[in-house]
C-alpha positions in Angstrom: 110.0 100.0 84.3 107.5 98.3 86.0 104.1 99.5 87.6 104.7 101.9 90.9 101.1 102.3 92.8 99.9 104.8 94.9 97.8 105.0 98.0 96.4 108.9 97.6 94.9 109.9 100.8 92.8 112.9 101.2 92.3 115.2 104.3 88.8 113.9 105.9 90.1 111.2 105.8 89.7 108.9 103.2 91.5 107.0 100.1 92.7 106.9 96.9 94.6 104.2 95.0 96.4 104.9 91.7 98.0 102.9 89.1 100.8 104.3 86.9 103.4 103.1 84.1 104.9 104.3 81.5 106.6 108.1 82.0 104.0 108.2 84.3 106.0 106.5 86.1 108.7 107.2 85.2 107.8 111.3 86.8 108.4 110.0 90.6 112.2 108.5 89.8 114.6 111.3 91.8 111.8 112.9 93.5 112.5 112.6 97.7 110.2 112.5 100.3 108.6 115.8 101.7 108.4 117.3 97.8 105.2 118.2 96.3 103.7 117.4 93.5 101.8 118.4 90.8 98.5 116.3 90.0 98.6 117.7 86.0 100.4 113.9 85.9 97.6 111.9 87.7 95.3 113.8 85.5 93.9 116.0 88.2 95.2 119.0 87.6 94.1 121.3 89.8 95.1 119.1 93.1 98.4 119.3 93.7 100.4 116.2 96.7 102.8 115.4 99.0 105.4 112.7 99.5 104.8 111.9 102.3 106.6 107.4 102.5 106.4 104.4 100.4 108.4 101.0 100.0 110.5 98.9 97.6 110.1 95.7 96.1 110.3 93.7 98.5 108.5 95.0 101.5 111.4 97.5 102.7 109.8 100.5 104.2 111.3 104.0 102.7 112.4 106.2 105.9 112.6 110.5 104.8 116.0 110.6 107.6 117.9 108.1 105.1 119.9 109.9 102.2 119.7 108.7 98.8 117.7 106.0 96.9 119.2 102.2 98.6 118.4 100.4 101.4 121.2 99.3 103.7 120.3 98.0 107.7 120.0 101.3 110.4 120.0 100.9 114.0 116.7 102.6 115.0 114.6 102.1 118.1 111.7 105.0 116.5 109.7 105.2 113.8 109.6 104.1 110.8 109.7 100.5 109.9 110.4 99.2 113.2 107.8 98.6 116.7 109.7 98.3 120.3 108.5 96.2 122.6 110.4 97.4 125.4 110.8 100.5 126.4 115.0 101.7 125.5 115.0 99.0 122.4 116.3 98.8 118.9 117.6 96.9 116.5 118.8 97.0 113.7 116.1 96.6 110.0 116.9 97.1 106.7 115.5 100.5 105.1 115.0 102.6 102.1 115.8 105.8 102.0 114.4 109.2 101.3 114.4 108.9 97.0 112.6 107.0 95.0 114.3 105.1 92.1 112.8 102.2 90.5 113.0 100.0 93.4 110.0 101.4 95.0 106.6 99.9 93.9 104.3 101.5 96.3 104.5 105.4 96.5 101.7 107.4 99.7 101.1 110.8 98.7 99.1 113.1 100.4 96.8 115.8 98.8 97.1 119.1 99.7 94.0 120.8 97.8 
């Protein structure tokens, strides 16, 4: 199991970066975007976090509306992983699903407490 980088954002606009590996990294496998987690696994017992996204080993972003831990090409018009230059533009882009697998190397978290 490789290391997973965690990017934790707070309500005041600051961000903190952590790296976890081993059993702490294994805790995140199988979780989906939108799940809330207790901070005890990160050594922060009074904290609570929400998974908001991430990216896999090749840099493809996770998207909450793509179910499963797959990486596929989807026709996108807006949202995560695509920025259009013209109105109505659509493009087929590679996207990772909303489930954290062993391919994920970076996870975005939002601090709730």
